[in-house]
C-alpha positions in Angstrom: 114.9 82.8 111.5 117.0 85.0 113.6 113.8 87.0 114.1 111.8 84.4 115.3 114.2 83.5 118.0 113.4 86.7 119.4 115.4 88.6 122.0 118.6 87.4 124.0 118.9 87.9 127.6 120.5 91.1 128.9 122.5 92.1 132.0 119.6 94.5 132.8 116.9 91.6 132.1 119.0 89.1 134.3 118.7 92.0 137.6 115.0 92.5 136.8 114.1 88.8 136.9 116.4 88.2 140.2 113.9 90.0 141.9 111.5 87.1 141.5 111.4 84.7 144.7 111.0 82.2 141.4 114.7 82.9 140.2 117.1 81.1 141.9 120.6 80.1 140.8 120.6 82.0 137.7 117.1 80.9 136.2 113.6 80.4 136.9 112.6 77.4 138.8 109.6 75.4 138.9 108.0 75.0 142.5 109.0 71.2 143.0 111.7 69.1 141.7 111.4 68.7 137.6 113.4 66.8 135.2 113.2 65.6 131.7 114.1 62.1 131.4 115.6 62.6 127.6 119.0 60.4 127.6 121.2 61.2 124.9 121.2 58.0 123.4 117.8 58.3 122.5 117.6 61.3 120.8 118.3 60.2 117.3 115.6 57.7 117.5 113.1 60.4 118.6 114.5 62.8 116.0 113.8 60.2 113.3 110.2 59.6 115.1 109.3 63.2 114.8 110.4 64.1 111.3 109.9 61.0 109.4 107.1 58.9 110.8 103.4 59.2 110.9 102.2 56.1 113.0 98.6 58.2 113.3 100.3 60.9 114.5 98.7 63.3 111.7 95.3 62.9 110.5 94.8 61.2 107.4 93.2 63.7 105.8 93.3 67.8 106.8 90.2 70.3 107.7 89.8 73.8 107.0 88.3 75.9 109.4 85.3 78.0 109.1 85.6 81.6 108.1 86.2 84.1 110.7 82.9 85.7 111.3 83.5 88.7 113.4 80.1 90.1 113.4 78.5 87.3 114.8 81.7 87.0 117.3 80.9 90.5 118.6 77.1 89.7 118.9 77.9 88.1 122.2 78.8 91.0 124.1 76.5 90.0 126.8 77.7 86.8 127.5 81.2 84.5 127.1 82.1 83.1 124.0 85.0 81.9 122.3 87.3 80.4 119.5 89.2 77.7 119.6 91.8 77.8 116.6 93.5 74.7 117.7 96.5 73.7 119.9 96.5 76.5 122.6 94.9 79.4 120.6 91.6 80.7 122.5 89.9 84.0 121.4 87.5 85.0 123.9 84.7 87.5 124.1 84.0 88.2 127.9 81.0 90.3 128.2 82.7 92.6 125.2 86.1 92.6 126.4 88.1 91.2 123.5 90.8 88.7 124.9 93.1 86.3 122.7 95.4 83.6 124.5 98.5 82.3 123.1 97.7 83.4 119.3 100.0 81.0 117.8 98.2 81.2 114.3 101.3 80.5 111.9 101.8 77.0 110.2 105.1 75.8 111.7 105.8 75.0 115.5 109.2 74.5 114.6 110.4 77.5 112.5 114.0 77.2 113.1 114.5 73.6 112.9 115.6 72.2 109.8 112.8 70.1 109.6 109.1 71.9 110.3 106.4 70.7 112.7 103.3 71.8 110.0 100.1 72.6 111.4 97.4 70.1 110.8 95.3 72.9 109.1 97.5 74.9 107.3 98.7 78.5 108.4 96.1 80.6 109.9 98.0 83.8 110.1 95.2 85.4 107.5 92.4 85.0 110.1 94.0 87.5 112.4 93.2 90.1 109.5 89.5 89.3 110.1 89.4 89.5 114.1 88.3 92.6 115.7 90.3 94.9 117.8 91.6 93.0 121.0 91.9 94.3 124.4 94.5 92.0 125.7 96.7 89.2 124.1 97.9 86.9 127.1 101.4 84.7 126.1 101.6 82.1 128.5 105.3 81.3 127.9 107.7 81.7 125.0 107.7 78.1 123.4 107.5 78.5 119.3 104.2 76.8 119.5 102.6 79.3 121.8 104.7 82.4 121.0 105.1 83.0 117.4 106.6 85.9 115.5 104.4 86.3 112.3 101.0 86.0 114.2 102.6 88.8 116.6 103.4 91.4 113.5 99.8 90.9 112.4 98.4 91.4 115.9 100.5 94.2 117.3 98.4 97.1 115.3 95.1 95.8 116.6 95.9 94.9 120.1 95.7 97.6 123.2 97.9 95.8 125.5 100.4 92.3 125.9 100.0 90.6 129.2 102.9 88.3 129.5 104.9 86.2 131.7 108.0 87.6 133.3 110.6 87.6 130.7 108.6 87.1 127.5 108.2 90.9 127.0 111.9 91.1 125.9 110.9 88.9 122.6 107.9 91.6 121.8 110.1 94.5 122.5 112.3 93.1 120.2 109.5 92.3 117.7 108.3 96.0 117.7 106.1 96.4 120.4 106.0 99.6 122.5 107.2 99.2 125.9 104.0 100.9 127.4 101.7 98.3 125.6 103.5 95.3 127.3 103.0 94.1 130.9 105.0 91.4 132.2 103.7 89.3 135.2 105.0 87.0 138.1 103.2 84.0 139.5 100.3 84.7 141.4 100.4 88.4 140.3 97.3 89.8 139.5 96.7 93.1 136.8 93.3 95.1 136.6 92.2 96.0 133.0 89.0 97.8 133.0 86.5 95.6 134.7 88.9 92.2 134.0 91.4 90.9 136.6 93.8 88.6 135.3 96.4 86.8 137.7 98.9 84.7 136.4 99.2 80.8 137.8 102.2 78.6 138.1 102.9 75.6 136.1 105.6 72.8 136.1 107.2 73.4 132.8 110.0 75.5 131.3 111.2 78.3 128.5 113.7 79.3 125.8 113.6 79.6 122.4 117.4 78.8 121.7 120.4 77.2 123.4 121.2 79.7 125.4 117.9 81.0 127.1 116.6 78.2 128.6 114.5 79.1 132.1 115.2 82.4 131.5 111.5 83.9 131.3 108.7 82.1 133.2 105.6 80.1 132.3 102.2 79.3 133.4 98.5 80.1 133.2 96.0 82.4 133.4 92.8 83.3 135.1 90.6 85.7 133.7 87.9 87.1 136.1 84.8 89.4 135.6 82.8 90.1 139.1 82.1 86.6 140.2 82.8 84.8 137.2 86.4 82.8 136.7 87.9 81.3 133.2 91.1 79.6 133.9 93.9 78.5 131.0 96.2 75.9 132.8 98.7 76.9 130.5 101.5 73.8 129.5 102.4 71.8 132.5 103.3 68.8 134.1 101.1 67.2 137.2 102.0 68.7 140.4 100.9 70.1 144.0 100.6 73.8 142.5 96.8 72.8 141.0 95.1 72.1 144.2 97.3 75.2 145.6 95.5 77.2 142.4 92.4 75.8 143.8 92.7 77.0 147.3 94.0 80.3 146.2 91.7 81.4 143.7 89.5 79.0 142.6 86.9 77.7 142.3 86.8 78.2 138.0 83.7 77.8 136.1 85.4 77.0 133.2 88.7 75.9 132.4 90.9 74.9 129.5 93.5 72.7 130.2 96.4 71.7 128.8 96.0 67.9 127.5 98.5 66.8 124.6 102.4 66.3 123.5 103.2 64.3 126.3 106.1 61.1 126.4 107.6 59.3 129.2 110.6 61.2 128.5 109.0 64.7 129.8 106.3 63.4 131.8 107.2 65.9 134.0 106.4 68.9 132.4 103.3 67.9 130.1 100.4 66.0 131.8 98.8 63.0 130.6 95.4 63.5 129.6 94.3 61.5 133.1 96.2 63.6 135.2 94.9 66.8 133.0 91.2 65.6 134.0 92.6 65.0 137.9 94.4 68.3 137.7 90.9 70.1 136.8 89.1 68.4 139.5 91.8 69.2 142.2 91.6 72.9 141.0 88.2 73.0 141.5 87.1 73.5 137.7 83.0 73.0 137.0 83.5 72.7 133.4 86.6 71.6 131.1 87.7 71.7 127.9 91.0 70.1 126.4 93.9 72.1 124.7 97.1 72.0 123.6 96.0 69.0 120.7 94.8 68.7 117.3 97.4 71.5 115.2 100.8 69.8 115.8 102.5 66.4 116.3 104.7 67.7 118.8 104.9 64.0 120.7 104.9 60.3 119.3 101.2 59.6 120.7 98.4 59.6 117.8 97.0 63.0 117.1 93.8 62.5 118.6 94.7 60.0 121.8 94.6 63.1 123.7 91.1 64.1 123.5 90.2 60.5 123.5 91.6 59.7 126.9 90.7 63.0 128.3 86.6 62.3 127.2 86.9 59.0 128.8 88.2 59.8 132.3 86.4 62.8 132.2 83.2 60.6 131.9 84.6 58.3 134.4 85.1 60.7 137.2 81.9 63.0 136.4 83.7 66.1 135.1 81.6 68.8 132.9 83.2 68.8 129.4 83.1 70.5 126.0 85.1 69.5 123.0 84.5 72.0 120.1 85.3 71.8 116.8 88.3 74.6 115.6 86.7 77.8 114.6 83.9 77.1 115.8 82.2 80.3 117.9 80.4 78.8 121.2 79.1 80.0 124.5 80.5 79.0 127.8 77.4 77.1 128.3 77.0 75.3 125.0 76.7 71.4 125.3 79.4 70.0 122.4 80.0 66.4 123.0 80.4 65.6 119.2 83.3 63.5 119.0 84.2 65.0 115.5 87.9 63.8 115.4 86.4 60.3 114.8 86.0 61.5 110.9 89.7 62.1 110.4 
């Protein structure tokens, strides 16, 4: 449990973070005022619903992901393809450059809680053994459903470099990743690796893995650019004016993985409703979108398939091109995937 928590914030860390224009009053700040409407008197009821009720929040029957086929995955070196492992875990082959975004492959999204939040499909840690060498692991922020100790332990021997939000590197260092293999980024900063350029984009969210490190690291999304091709991962975020600004500065985007799921009125400013995910994609200049951050964990009170159902309905209404692949399925970026596979569970 202690290992999972990661590293405490040191005085030298604070000195480093304070150089960022986004560090104010002893912590990182969102670009606009952001609060969580989580009232103390509602917490007991919320805990009870989270851990002791279902109400459609989990599928009636689980499913197994197909066995990862490394040879088939690597055949896509002349194109862009990816595999979605559920939630926000995405393995991309960008014309031969292998990138793993938010590789949380563990079976529990609440590893330090007395009550687990189990993955619908069970742990996927063994899948990491089947993966090819990875050029970049991108970590958007340090929440447990995006940054998992056991996943990092399996990935560190096959990953060339870890690129993370500013402040997340301290956890990786504690977990045995060499300083030279970690690169931290502030919002709007870009970093080149061979013929790939990575830019860290702002979100409206928060960070922290314990009681004393809230907002002591950044949160955001990733732009992956090769030549004129742009793929964007929105990261966890509430709706805000930053989406239009991201589009203005960096867009348009050929494809985007849009946060969609784990929302609630009590924390609406840090997680979008599905209709807002569609709107955010349109405002950012996204040509084709895919909803992520759903389908693996019950971290909110809504039914597990509600995010994708609402996203699809809104995307069709607003004429946003979209895809919704099955978990574990290898697809090309231009694939046409509209099967409502979740209806079978």
